C-alpha positions in Angstrom: 3.1 47.6 7.1 1.7 46.4 3.7 4.7 43.7 3.3 3.6 42.5 6.8 0.0 42.0 5.7 0.9 40.3 2.5 3.3 38.1 4.3 1.1 37.1 7.1 -1.9 36.6 4.0 0.5 34.2 2.0 1.7 32.1 5.1 -1.9 31.9 6.3 -3.6 30.8 2.9 -0.4 27.9 3.0 -1.9 26.7 6.2 -5.5 26.7 4.9 -4.7 24.7 2.0 -3.9 21.5 4.1 -6.3 18.9 3.3 -7.0 15.3 5.0 -7.3 12.7 2.6 -8.5 8.7 3.2 -7.0 6.3 1.0 -8.2 2.7 0.7 -5.2 0.6 -1.1 -1.5 1.3 -2.1 -2.7 2.5 -5.3 -4.8 5.5 -4.3 -2.1 6.1 -1.5 0.8 6.3 -4.2 -1.4 8.5 -6.4 -2.4 10.8 -3.4 1.0 11.3 -1.7 2.6 13.0 -5.2 0.0 15.3 -5.4 -0.1 16.0 -1.5 0.8 19.5 -0.2 2.9 20.3 2.6 0.9 19.9 5.8 -1.3 17.4 4.3 -2.4 14.3 6.4 -3.1 11.0 4.5 -5.1 8.7 6.5 -4.9 4.9 5.8 -8.0 3.2 5.7 -8.5 0.4 8.8 -7.9 -2.9 7.7 -5.2 -5.2 6.3 -3.0 -3.9 3.5 -1.6 -7.3 2.4 1.2 -7.3 -0.3 0.9 -3.3 -0.5 3.8 -1.7 -2.6 4.0 1.8 -0.8 6.2 4.2 -2.2 6.2 7.6 -0.2 7.7 10.1 -2.3 6.0 13.5 -1.1 7.0 17.3 -1.3 6.7 18.0 2.3 8.7 20.5 4.5 10.0 20.3 8.1 7.6 22.8 9.2 4.7 21.3 7.3 5.2 17.6 6.7 3.1 15.2 4.9 1.7 12.9 7.4 0.7 9.4 6.7 -1.1 7.6 9.6 -3.8 4.9 10.2 -7.3 6.2 10.1 -7.9 4.8 13.7 -5.2 4.1 15.9 -4.0 0.6 15.7 -6.4 -0.1 13.0 -4.0 -0.7 10.0 -2.0 -3.9 9.2 0.6 -4.1 6.7 1.5 -7.6 5.9 3.1 -9.7 3.2 5.7 -8.6 0.9 
């Protein structure tokens, strides 16, 4: 019984750790994505992201992926090279 309680606690603390992070440019995104934990959500600030070099290298899992989305649907435009 103790083992079950400990396992439930461990899994619940992983879920509680998930954060929502807003980034305003590619430099912020690249810095935050490498530090993101499984389950984190990264929101791209609304606007045009022109000539932004974006490198998505995170440590998500199948059950708790790191999600990168627009702050508001349809509000982010990636343009340029």
